[in-house]
Structure formats: structure tokens, C-alpha cells
Phi, psi and omega in degrees: 000321183296320174304309177305308177304319181298321182289316185295318171306307173308305173302317181292322184288336180285126186292334188275342180274114183280158173305318178290341174282323177292329180286317182293328185275311193249344175085013177266126180284171179298324176295323177286322172300315170301323181291321182289323180296319184288334181278327194256342176261161179295151182311316180295316182292326180286326176302307185296319175301318181293315170300329181281328191259341182296115180078007180287134180307310185287350169264357173236109187299322182300316180299315179303312180292330176296310182298313181292335176295321190262355179304332181284349189253018183288138177243136182280141184304320182289339181282337179285141180226000000 
């Protein structure tokens, strides 16, 4: 179990691994991951991690996919007349 927690922490710190991918690989939901991180990190480290991943596109696969669909359609403010 400790080894599993270490892998969860490692994947959760990595910005490129989404919560959905961690669930697929290890079977832990986002709420389980947050609980593991809260239990195993120092309080300040947990806060820093939580602030970093909260709402981050790369940690939420659906947000990331939606954003990438519309990246080609960005309009520069200077182009609008």
C-alpha cells in the first residue's frame, strides 16, 4: 500500500498526468488522490500542490481536450476592429 501511495504522489506531482489517467492506471479517483496527498505531505506542501493543480487544464483531461479544440480559434484583441 505504501508503494501504491508513493506512485500516486509521484503521478499527482507530475503536471502531465491527469487525474483521469491516474485513475485508469492505479484505480484512485481525484478525491482519493487528494486524501492521499493531504495525509502524506506536509501541510504547506499540500497547500502548494493543491493551489497548483486546482483548475489546471493538464490535470483535468476534459478541460484539456476542450481547450485544445478551441486553441486554433483564438482571436487576438488587436485583430478585432
